[in-house]
C-alpha positions, -999 to +999 in steps of 0.1 A: -718+229-595-741+219-624-755+241-652-785+252-631-761+264-604-769+236-580-741+226-557-740+190-545-724+182-511-715+148-497-715+147-459-696+116-448-703+122-411-741+120-413-741+099-444-761+120-468-759+140-500-775+175-501-782+199-530-780+237-525-792+263-550-764+289-555-770+318-530-795+299-508-790+285-473-816+258-474-809+225-490-827+195-505-818+160-493-808+141-524-795+108-510-792+089-477-801+107-445-814+075-428-785+066-405-754+048-417-760+014-431-764-006-464-801-002-472-811+012-505-822+044-487-789+046-468-753+054-473-722+045-455-695+071-459-705+088-492-674+102-509-675+113-546-705+125-566-715+130-602-747+149-611-761+145-646-783+169-666-815+153-653-804+160-617-797+123-611-768+120-586-743+091-586-728+085-552-696+066-545-706+048-513-672+040-497-680+015-470-708-002-489-685-009-518-710+003-544-720+032-566-757+042-564-778+064-586-804+086-571-829+101-595-845+134-586-869+131-556-861+093-552-865+077-517-840+050-526-809+046-547-803+022-575-771+002-573-753+007-607-719-007-598-707-030-570-730-039-542-718-075-541-694-071-512-658-059-513-636-075-539-621-074-574-647-093-594-667-075-621-697-072-598-676-059-568-658-027-558-634-020-530-639+013-513-648+033-545-631+067-542-636+083-576-665+087-599-672+098-634-702+085-653-697+075-689-679+044-702-650+022-693-620+040-709-590+028-689-583-001-666-602-033-665-570-053-667-566-063-631-543-048-604-507-042-614-479-019-624-482-020-662-497+007-683-535+006-681-533-011-647-538+004-613-531-003-576-555+017-554-570+045-573-573+078-554-588+103-579-592+114-614-594+146-634-596+160-669-575+188-684-588+214-709-576+192-738-597+163-726-568+141-712-577+119-683-553+119-653-556+090-628-539+090-594-525+055-589-517+057-551-498+025-543-479+026-576-468+062-566-478+077-600-503+097-619-512+082-653-523+103-682-546+090-709-556+107-742-593+104-748-590+109-786 
């Protein structure tokens, strides 16, 4: 939920993102809603979301291997990461499943078992002190990073 009490919901069955005003039943279509595919007005299994203060919504588009940005009232998304097929190159993603919009703070060192390397990320979260926790699924661990 954002500061204006909007709740954003990703529906991976009908491939769209909706915004609800707190206490209301009606919603606004924010992203997708045009069948499952790879067009800029379409999503294919949207998973994680991030909404900024301008109501732009960033969508982790799982099966399209990309992250798209949808500005308020946009008819199409803008690819901000990935979108060049599945892979590990700098222009590629592989089933993105976590999303936070800021700057690269950890990773970027390829797949592996060492500190600051990951093998199939499954989620991330921050604690009240600002530490970042990253679920590293295939390495069977959670890594903690201080953001100071």
